MIKOL-513597 format. One record per residue (C-alpha): residue number from 1; residue in one letter; x, y, z. Coordinates in steps of 0.02 Angstrom, whole numbers, plus 32768, in hexadecimal, padded with zeros to 4 digits. Example, Ala and Ser with C-alpha at 12.3 -4.5 7.8 and 13.67 -1.06 7.14 Angstrom:
REM MIKOL-513597
{1; 'A'; {8267; 7F1F; 8186}},
{2; 'S'; {82AC; 7FCB; 8165}},
***
This chain:
REM MIKOL-513597
{1; 'X'; {24C0; 35FE; CE28}},
{2; 'X'; {2507; 3548; CDF6}},
{3; 'X'; {2587; 355A; CE98}},
{4; 'X'; {24EE; 356A; CEFA}},
{5; 'X'; {2498; 34ED; CEB7}},
{6; 'X'; {252A; 3472; CECB}},
{7; 'X'; {2534; 348D; CF8B}},
{8; 'X'; {248D; 347F; CF91}},
{9; 'X'; {2472; 33D5; CF3C}},
{10; 'X'; {2515; 33A5; CF9A}},
{11; 'X'; {24D2; 33BC; D043}},
{12; 'X'; {243D; 3368; D017}},
{13; 'X'; {2479; 32C9; CFDB}},
{14; 'X'; {24F1; 32BE; D088}},
{15; 'X'; {2430; 32E1; D0E3}},
{16; 'X'; {23F5; 3255; D07D}},
{17; 'X'; {2483; 31E2; D0B5}},
{18; 'X'; {2486; 3204; D173}},
{19; 'X'; {23C2; 31CE; D162}},
{20; 'X'; {23D4; 3139; D104}},
{21; 'X'; {245B; 3115; D197}},
{22; 'X'; {23E2; 314D; D20D}},
{23; 'X'; {236D; 30CA; D1E3}},
{24; 'X'; {23C7; 3047; D1CA}},
{25; 'X'; {2410; 305C; D278}},
{26; 'X'; {2358; 3059; D2C3}},
{27; 'X'; {2331; 2FC4; D286}},
{28; 'X'; {23C2; 2F45; D29E}},
{29; 'X'; {238F; 2F8F; D361}},
{30; 'X'; {22E3; 2F44; D34A}},
{31; 'X'; {231A; 2EAF; D2F9}},
{32; 'X'; {23A0; 2EA8; D392}},
{33; 'X'; {2301; 2EC5; D412}},
{34; 'X'; {2295; 2E35; D3BF}},
{35; 'X'; {231E; 2DB6; D3AC}},
{36; 'X'; {2370; 2DD0; D464}},
{37; 'X'; {2364; 2D66; D4E2}},
{38; 'X'; {2358; 2DF7; D53C}},
{39; 'X'; {22E5; 2E0B; D5CA}},
{40; 'X'; {22B2; 2EC6; D5A1}},
{41; 'X'; {2277; 2E8A; D4F7}},
{42; 'X'; {21CD; 2E9F; D4E9}},
{43; 'X'; {2199; 2E78; D42D}},
{44; 'X'; {20D2; 2E7D; D411}},
{45; 'X'; {20AF; 2E45; D37F}},
{46; 'X'; {2082; 2EFB; D337}},
{47; 'X'; {2007; 2F2C; D3C5}},
{48; 'X'; {2001; 2FBA; D432}},
{49; 'X'; {206D; 2FD7; D4CE}},
{50; 'X'; {203A; 3015; D563}},
{51; 'X'; {2098; 3073; D5F3}},
{52; 'X'; {20C4; 3008; D697}},
{53; 'X'; {20FF; 308F; D6F6}},
{54; 'X'; {20AE; 30B3; D790}},
{55; 'X'; {208C; 3160; D7BA}},
{56; 'X'; {2127; 3172; D822}},
{57; 'X'; {2194; 314A; D79A}},
{58; 'X'; {21B3; 308C; D7C9}},
{59; 'X'; {2179; 2FF5; D754}},
{60; 'X'; {20BD; 2FB5; D79F}},
{61; 'X'; {20B6; 2F0A; D7E6}},
{62; 'X'; {203E; 2E88; D77F}},
{63; 'X'; {1FC7; 2E53; D7F4}},
{64; 'X'; {1FF2; 2D9B; D862}},
{65; 'X'; {1F73; 2D1B; D82E}},
{66; 'X'; {1F3A; 2C78; D8A7}},
{67; 'X'; {1F33; 2BE1; D887}},
{68; 'X'; {1E98; 2BEC; D905}},
{69; 'X'; {1DFD; 2C2B; D93C}},
{70; 'X'; {1D65; 2C21; D995}},
{71; 'X'; {1CD0; 2C29; D934}},
{72; 'X'; {1C43; 2BF6; D9B9}},
{73; 'X'; {1C1C; 2C49; DA1F}},
{74; 'X'; {1C3F; 2CE7; D9EB}},
{75; 'X'; {1CBB; 2D4B; DA4B}},
{76; 'X'; {1C66; 2DA2; DADE}},
{77; 'X'; {1BB8; 2D5A; DAC7}},
{78; 'X'; {1B51; 2D57; DB3C}},
{79; 'X'; {1AB1; 2CF2; DB8C}},
{80; 'X'; {1AED; 2C52; DB22}},
{81; 'X'; {1AA8; 2BC6; DB4A}},
{82; 'X'; {1AFF; 2B51; DBD0}},
{83; 'X'; {1B0B; 2AB7; DB70}},
{84; 'X'; {1B51; 2B20; DAF7}},
{85; 'X'; {1BDE; 2AC7; DA6E}},
{86; 'X'; {1C80; 2B39; DA4B}},
{87; 'X'; {1CAA; 2B3F; D982}},
{88; 'X'; {1D3E; 2B40; D945}},
{89; 'X'; {1DBB; 2B58; D89D}},
{90; 'X'; {1E63; 2B07; D89D}},
{91; 'X'; {1F04; 2AF1; D80C}},
{92; 'X'; {1F19; 2A55; D877}},
{93; 'X'; {1E92; 2A25; D8D5}},
{94; 'X'; {1ECD; 2973; D8F5}},
{95; 'X'; {1F51; 29C6; D97D}},
{96; 'X'; {1EEA; 2A52; D9A7}},
{97; 'X'; {1EBF; 2A6F; DA5C}},
{98; 'X'; {1E19; 2ABC; DABD}},
{99; 'X'; {1E22; 2B0E; DB65}},
{100; 'X'; {1D79; 2B49; DBB1}},
{101; 'X'; {1D85; 2B8A; DC5E}},
{102; 'X'; {1D1C; 2BED; DCDD}},
{103; 'X'; {1D26; 2C85; DD28}},
{104; 'X'; {1D79; 2C29; DDB9}},
{105; 'X'; {1E15; 2BF7; DD59}},
{106; 'X'; {1DC0; 2B42; DD4D}},
{107; 'X'; {1DCD; 2B02; DCAF}},
{108; 'X'; {1D29; 2AA3; DC7B}},
{109; 'X'; {1D27; 29E9; DC4A}},
{110; 'X'; {1CE5; 29C4; DB90}},
{111; 'X'; {1D2A; 296D; DAF1}},
{112; 'X'; {1D6E; 2992; DA4B}},
{113; 'X'; {1D30; 2947; D9C7}},
{114; 'X'; {1DB8; 2971; D949}},
{115; 'X'; {1D6B; 292B; D8AF}},
{116; 'X'; {1CD5; 29B6; D8BA}},
{117; 'X'; {1D41; 2A53; D920}},
{118; 'X'; {1CC0; 2A3B; D9B5}},
{119; 'X'; {1CED; 2A4C; DA6D}},
{120; 'X'; {1C59; 2A0D; DAD3}},
{121; 'X'; {1C3B; 2A0A; DB97}},
{122; 'X'; {1C2E; 296E; DBF2}},
{123; 'X'; {1B98; 29B9; DC5B}},
{124; 'X'; {1B3A; 2A65; DC5F}},
{125; 'X'; {1B9D; 2B0D; DC89}},
{126; 'X'; {1B78; 2B8D; DD24}},
{127; 'X'; {1AF0; 2BF1; DD05}},
{128; 'X'; {1B0F; 2CBE; DCD6}},
{129; 'X'; {1BD6; 2CA1; DCE8}},
{130; 'X'; {1C6A; 2CCD; DC66}},
{131; 'X'; {1CCD; 2C53; DC14}},
{132; 'X'; {1D65; 2C4C; DBB9}},
{133; 'X'; {1DA2; 2BFF; DB0E}},
{134; 'X'; {1E56; 2BD9; DB0A}},
{135; 'X'; {1E7D; 2B74; DA35}},
{136; 'X'; {1F1C; 2B48; DA22}},
{137; 'X'; {1F83; 2AF7; D99A}},
{138; 'X'; {2054; 2ADF; D980}},
{139; 'X'; {20CA; 2B4F; D944}},
{140; 'X'; {20AA; 2B8F; D8A2}},
{141; 'X'; {2114; 2BF1; D83C}},
{142; 'X'; {20EB; 2CA9; D83D}},
{143; 'X'; {203F; 2C79; D886}},
{144; 'X'; {1FF5; 2C9A; D941}},
{145; 'X'; {1FB3; 2BD9; D972}},
{146; 'X'; {1F4D; 2C10; DA22}},
{147; 'X'; {1E9C; 2C7D; DA19}},
{148; 'X'; {1E32; 2CA3; DAA8}},
{149; 'X'; {1D9C; 2CBF; DAB2}},
{150; 'X'; {1D08; 2CE0; DB40}},
{151; 'X'; {1C3B; 2CE6; DB3E}},
{152; 'X'; {1BC3; 2D05; DBE3}},
{153; 'X'; {1B41; 2C71; DBF1}},
{154; 'X'; {1A8D; 2CAB; DC17}},
{155; 'X'; {1A45; 2CCC; DCB9}},
{156; 'X'; {19DB; 2C3D; DD20}},
{157; 'X'; {193C; 2C35; DCBA}},
{158; 'X'; {189B; 2C5B; DD24}},
{159; 'X'; {183B; 2BCE; DCD5}},
{160; 'X'; {1899; 2B26; DCE4}},
{161; 'X'; {184E; 2A6F; DCF0}},
{162; 'X'; {185D; 29D9; DD63}},
{163; 'X'; {18B1; 294F; DD26}},
{164; 'X'; {1890; 28C4; DDB9}},
{165; 'X'; {18CD; 27EA; DDB8}},
{166; 'X'; {1856; 277A; DDE1}},
{167; 'X'; {18DC; 2714; DE26}},
{168; 'X'; {197B; 2748; DE8A}},
{169; 'X'; {1A20; 2710; DEA7}},
{170; 'X'; {1A4F; 266A; DEF6}},
{171; 'X'; {19AC; 2616; DECD}},
{172; 'X'; {19AE; 2551; DE80}},
{173; 'X'; {190E; 253D; DE0B}},
{174; 'X'; {18BE; 24A1; DDA5}},
{175; 'X'; {18FF; 2483; DCE3}},
{176; 'X'; {186B; 24C4; DCBB}},
{177; 'X'; {1876; 2583; DD04}},
{178; 'X'; {186B; 261A; DC89}},
{179; 'X'; {18C6; 26BB; DCBE}},
{180; 'X'; {1850; 2734; DCDC}},
{181; 'X'; {186C; 27EA; DCBE}},
{182; 'X'; {17CD; 2885; DCD9}},
{183; 'X'; {17D2; 292D; DCBD}},
{184; 'X'; {176D; 29AA; DD11}},
{185; 'X'; {1727; 2A04; DC88}},
{186; 'X'; {1705; 29B1; DBCC}},
{187; 'X'; {179C; 29A7; DB56}},
{188; 'X'; {1750; 29E6; DA9C}},
{189; 'X'; {1779; 296D; DA17}},
{190; 'X'; {1819; 29E1; D9CF}},
{191; 'X'; {1870; 29DB; DA54}},
{192; 'X'; {1860; 2914; DA8B}},
{193; 'X'; {18F1; 28E5; DA1A}},
{194; 'X'; {196A; 2967; DA71}},
{195; 'X'; {193B; 290D; DB22}},
{196; 'X'; {1963; 2869; DAF6}},
{197; 'X'; {19EC; 2882; DAB0}},
{198; 'X'; {1A06; 28E0; DB6F}},
{199; 'X'; {19EA; 2835; DBB0}},
{200; 'X'; {1A73; 27C4; DBBB}},
{201; 'X'; {1A6A; 2701; DBE8}},
{202; 'X'; {1B07; 26AB; DC1C}},
{203; 'X'; {1AE4; 25E4; DC26}},
{204; 'X'; {1B85; 255A; DC73}},
{205; 'X'; {1B76; 24EB; DC01}},
{206; 'X'; {1B40; 2567; DB8A}},
{207; 'X'; {1A7E; 253E; DB43}},
{208; 'X'; {1A20; 2583; DABE}},
{209; 'X'; {1999; 25FA; DAE5}},
{210; 'X'; {192D; 2697; DAD3}},
{211; 'X'; {18BE; 271A; DB26}},
{212; 'X'; {180C; 2722; DAE3}},
{213; 'X'; {1794; 27C4; DB12}},
{214; 'X'; {1700; 2784; DB6A}},
{215; 'X'; {16BA; 282F; DB75}},
{216; 'X'; {16EC; 28DB; DB6F}},
{217; 'X'; {172F; 28C5; DC2A}},
{218; 'X'; {176E; 282C; DC31}},
{219; 'X'; {17F1; 27A4; DBD8}},
{220; 'X'; {181D; 26ED; DBF1}},
{221; 'X'; {18BA; 26A2; DBC5}},
{222; 'X'; {18C6; 25F9; DBB0}},
{223; 'X'; {1968; 2577; DB55}},
{224; 'X'; {190F; 251B; DAD0}},
{225; 'X'; {18FD; 2481; DB1F}},
{226; 'X'; {18FB; 245E; DBEB}},
{227; 'X'; {1990; 24AF; DC54}},
{228; 'X'; {1A1D; 2422; DC4F}},
{229; 'X'; {1A1D; 23ED; DD28}},
{230; 'X'; {1A9C; 245A; DD7C}},
{231; 'X'; {1AA0; 24D0; DCF7}},
{232; 'X'; {1AFF; 259B; DD55}},
{233; 'X'; {1A98; 262A; DD12}},
{234; 'X'; {1AB1; 26C7; DD09}},
{235; 'X'; {1A68; 274C; DCB7}},
{236; 'X'; {1A6E; 2812; DCA4}},
{237; 'X'; {19F1; 2899; DC78}},
{238; 'X'; {1A4F; 294B; DC42}},
{239; 'X'; {19C5; 29C2; DC1D}},
{240; 'X'; {19F5; 2A5B; DCAF}},
{241; 'X'; {19E7; 2AE1; DC45}},
{242; 'X'; {19A1; 2A98; DB7F}},
{243; 'X'; {1924; 2ADF; DB3E}},
{244; 'X'; {1874; 2A61; DB61}},
{245; 'X'; {1815; 2AD7; DAF2}},
{246; 'X'; {17B6; 2B99; DAFB}},
{247; 'X'; {1850; 2BD3; DB73}},
{248; 'X'; {1848; 2B3C; DBE7}},
{249; 'X'; {18F6; 2AFF; DC0D}},
{250; 'X'; {1943; 2A56; DC78}},
{251; 'X'; {1934; 2A72; DD36}},
{252; 'X'; {19C2; 29FE; DD65}},
{253; 'X'; {1A36; 2980; DD1F}},
{254; 'X'; {1A2E; 28CB; DD86}},
{255; 'X'; {1A7A; 2813; DD8B}},
{256; 'X'; {1A48; 2779; DDB4}},
{257; 'X'; {1AB7; 26D8; DDE3}},
{258; 'X'; {1A3A; 263D; DDFC}},
{259; 'X'; {1A4E; 256B; DDFA}},
{260; 'X'; {19DC; 24FA; DDA0}},
{261; 'X'; {19D5; 2459; DE1E}},
{262; 'X'; {19AD; 23A9; DDDB}},
{263; 'X'; {194B; 2369; DD62}},
{264; 'X'; {1893; 233F; DD92}},
{265; 'X'; {17FD; 2347; DD1C}},
{266; 'X'; {1750; 22F3; DD5F}},
{267; 'X'; {16C7; 229A; DCC7}},
{268; 'X'; {1618; 22A0; DD00}},
{269; 'X'; {158F; 2237; DC81}},
{270; 'X'; {14F2; 225C; DCA4}},
{271; 'X'; {14C8; 218B; DC3E}},
{272; 'X'; {1533; 2132; DCD2}},
{273; 'X'; {151A; 21BF; DD4E}},
{274; 'X'; {15D9; 21AA; DD89}},
{275; 'X'; {1658; 223B; DDA2}},
{276; 'X'; {171B; 21EB; DD83}},
{277; 'X'; {178F; 223C; DDD3}},
{278; 'X'; {1848; 2236; DD76}},
{279; 'X'; {18E4; 2287; DDBC}},
{280; 'X'; {196E; 2296; DD49}},
{281; 'X'; {1925; 221D; DCCC}},
{282; 'X'; {18F9; 218E; DD4B}},
{283; 'X'; {1846; 217F; DD98}},
{284; 'X'; {1857; 2189; DE66}},
{285; 'X'; {1787; 2195; DE68}},
{286; 'X'; {16E8; 216A; DE2B}},
{287; 'X'; {1659; 21B9; DE83}},
{288; 'X'; {15B2; 21B6; DE67}},
{289; 'X'; {1540; 2254; DE49}},
{290; 'X'; {1496; 229C; DE26}},
{291; 'X'; {1488; 230A; DDBA}},
{292; 'X'; {141A; 23AB; DD8A}},
{293; 'X'; {134E; 2353; DD5D}},
{294; 'X'; {12FD; 2375; DCBE}},
{295; 'X'; {12A0; 2405; DD12}},
{296; 'X'; {1359; 2468; DD29}},
{297; 'X'; {13D1; 23FE; DCC8}},
{298; 'X'; {147A; 23FF; DCF6}},
{299; 'X'; {14F5; 244C; DC65}},
{300; 'X'; {155F; 23ED; DBEC}},
{301; 'X'; {15EF; 2434; DBBA}},
{302; 'X'; {16A5; 244F; DC1D}},
{303; 'X'; {16AC; 24B3; DCBA}},
{304; 'X'; {1746; 24E5; DD24}},
{305; 'X'; {1729; 24EB; DDF9}},
{306; 'X'; {170A; 25B8; DDFE}},
{307; 'X'; {1712; 25A9; DEBA}},
{308; 'X'; {16F4; 253D; DF55}},
{309; 'X'; {169B; 255B; E008}},
{310; 'X'; {16B1; 24C3; E07B}},
{311; 'X'; {15E6; 250C; E0BB}},
{312; 'X'; {1584; 2587; E087}},
{313; 'X'; {14CC; 2599; E058}},
{314; 'X'; {147A; 258B; DFBD}},
{315; 'X'; {13F1; 2621; DFC1}},
{316; 'X'; {138F; 2634; DF20}},
{317; 'X'; {12EC; 268C; DF6C}},
{318; 'X'; {132C; 273B; DF2E}},
{319; 'X'; {1305; 26CF; DE7A}},
{320; 'X'; {1264; 267F; DEA1}},
{321; 'X'; {1207; 26A6; DF51}},
{322; 'X'; {1197; 2629; DF3D}},
{323; 'X'; {1203; 259D; DEF5}},
{324; 'X'; {12A5; 25C1; DF3A}},
{325; 'X'; {1302; 2577; DFB8}},
{326; 'X'; {1381; 2598; E039}},
{327; 'X'; {13E0; 24FC; E064}},
{328; 'X'; {1487; 24EE; E0B4}},
{329; 'X'; {151D; 248F; E04F}},
{330; 'X'; {15B8; 244D; E075}},
{331; 'X'; {165D; 242F; E010}},
{332; 'X'; {1617; 249A; DF92}},
{333; 'X'; {1687; 24BF; DEE0}},
{334; 'X'; {1645; 252C; DE48}},
{335; 'X'; {165A; 252D; DDA1}},
{336; 'X'; {15BC; 258C; DD55}},
{337; 'X'; {1582; 263F; DD7C}},
{338; 'X'; {14E0; 2606; DD81}},
{339; 'X'; {14E0; 25A1; DE0E}},
{340; 'X'; {1514; 24F0; DDE9}},
{341; 'X'; {159F; 24A2; DE60}},
{342; 'X'; {15DC; 23F1; DE8F}},
{343; 'X'; {15A0; 23E8; DF33}},
{344; 'X'; {158C; 2369; DFCC}},
{345; 'X'; {14C3; 2335; DFC6}},
{346; 'X'; {148C; 22C2; E056}},
{347; 'X'; {13E0; 22E6; E045}},
{348; 'X'; {141A; 2282; DF92}},
{349; 'X'; {1479; 2203; DF9F}},
{350; 'X'; {1405; 216C; DF7A}},
{351; 'X'; {13E9; 21C9; DED1}},
{352; 'X'; {14A4; 21C2; DEB9}},
{353; 'X'; {14D2; 215F; DE34}},
{354; 'X'; {1441; 212C; DDF6}},
{355; 'X'; {13A5; 21D4; DDE4}},
{356; 'X'; {13B3; 2287; DDA4}},
{357; 'X'; {136B; 22F0; DE40}},
{358; 'X'; {13D9; 2389; DE67}},
{359; 'X'; {13BE; 245E; DE11}},
{360; 'X'; {144A; 242F; DDAF}},
{361; 'X'; {14CF; 240F; DE05}},
{362; 'X'; {153F; 2390; DE17}},
{363; 'X'; {1519; 2339; DECE}},
{364; 'X'; {1592; 22A8; DF2D}},
{365; 'X'; {1582; 2258; DFCE}},
{366; 'X'; {15BE; 22C1; E056}},
{367; 'X'; {164C; 2258; E081}},
{368; 'X'; {16A1; 2264; DFA4}},
{369; 'X'; {1664; 22FF; DFB3}},
{370; 'X'; {16E6; 2322; E041}},
{371; 'X'; {1761; 22B5; DFE8}},
{372; 'X'; {1749; 2318; DF38}},
{373; 'X'; {1768; 23B4; DF87}},
{374; 'X'; {17E8; 23A2; DFE6}},
{375; 'X'; {1844; 2370; DF30}},
{376; 'X'; {1802; 23F8; DED2}},
{377; 'X'; {185F; 24B6; DE93}},
{378; 'X'; {1803; 252B; DE5F}},
{379; 'X'; {181C; 251F; DD94}},
{380; 'X'; {1810; 2458; DD94}},
{381; 'X'; {179E; 240D; DCFE}},
{382; 'X'; {16FB; 23E2; DCFB}},
{383; 'X'; {169C; 238B; DC65}},
{384; 'X'; {15E7; 2365; DC7B}},
{385; 'X'; {1597; 2303; DBE4}},
{386; 'X'; {14F5; 22BB; DB9F}},
{387; 'X'; {1485; 232E; DC0B}},
{388; 'X'; {13FD; 2388; DBA7}},
{389; 'X'; {143E; 2429; DBAC}},
{390; 'X'; {14E3; 2487; DB4F}},
{391; 'X'; {1550; 24FB; DBC8}},
{392; 'X'; {154E; 25A3; DB80}},
{393; 'X'; {15F1; 25F0; DB70}},
{394; 'X'; {1608; 267C; DBF7}},
{395; 'X'; {15B2; 261D; DC72}},
{396; 'X'; {164A; 2610; DCD4}},
{397; 'X'; {16FA; 25ED; DC9A}},
{398; 'X'; {16BC; 2595; DC0B}},
{399; 'X'; {176A; 25AD; DBAD}},
{400; 'X'; {1778; 24FA; DB7E}},
{401; 'X'; {16BE; 24F9; DB44}},
{402; 'X'; {170D; 2518; DAA2}},
{403; 'X'; {178B; 24D2; DA0D}},
{404; 'X'; {1823; 252B; DA11}},
{405; 'X'; {1803; 2589; D969}},
{406; 'X'; {1765; 25C3; D9C8}},
{407; 'X'; {17C6; 2617; DA4F}},
{408; 'X'; {1846; 265D; D9E0}},
{409; 'X'; {17AF; 26D0; D983}},
{410; 'X'; {17AE; 2727; DA39}},
{411; 'X'; {1844; 2774; DA29}},
{412; 'X'; {1880; 2811; D9CA}},
{413; 'X'; {192B; 27D8; D9A2}},
{414; 'X'; {18F5; 2734; D959}},
{415; 'X'; {186E; 2775; D8DF}},
***
């Protein structure tokens, strides 16, 4: 019994020794692995470790990260509006490039705002067309530096609004000429600010100016003071595909190039019954006039020449069948919608310079009417003062019949 017991104890002692040696060896290996600089070390701080083997037994590659991404429009988006911006994210915005191409592979012109990570088209894109966006940054360690995305623009809508300019390319106009845009449909107020943002005016030399809504279908632009003589003006209206209310969109874009001529200002005084004509700041003629009689007074205010006709007929019989008249007129220059003109009136030449006998027009002699007609341009300024009636804003191109501060209130961007 004692011999058996001693053998058993001996075996038990040797077993404990082997276990202790094994524990020490395992601890040494763990410490070696944890402190080792080997790429195979995987100390997890006590957390669990997951298998990184693929089904075929090999290591699964980690997904490659990208330094750039297109965030809008969404990939393969449909019915995208043709003025849509492209928005993207980038780890290196300052050196990021954005290229947009149409279905033919032609690059679309646009500008990139590297602070906001936005690409904006320079012009409206085509209807119902697929576009591809490529965003690229310089090489980054372990990360892709290029991403592609595509979208398709909307079909051409059935409800489109025509936009027209009163003036066309190559015209030369006076220093008081407002730029006039008209719409084929009323523009709801909440869309007018966006419409203004799409109408850009470039004057050379540069001059401060603003748009003003005359009505829901008409908007004007004027500078703070009269245009400088010789100014070159370029304005563009980019409304094709822009939503302007109730499912309606702008039909087209347009551009206009024109020029401001020499400065001509006409000043008419009811007190003196004379018109003073200044060209480029110098008086070139003083003309006797007859203004409206008390029953049909001329309007006091600042107007501009709206249209000219060397020979026409004034016919008021539609408005007044009893007292209306039809009269041939020479050298007529319209200054109000209500029918006030500068024109030759040979029948009142004996009254011009001393008595008012007209129906509200500025009467001048036949000879001086012809002379003045040959000097003026559409958009030249005429100011009448001292009469019994004030000019009502809206009765003609009355853009200069109000202060700059008042005029600016008609803009949906300045208000």
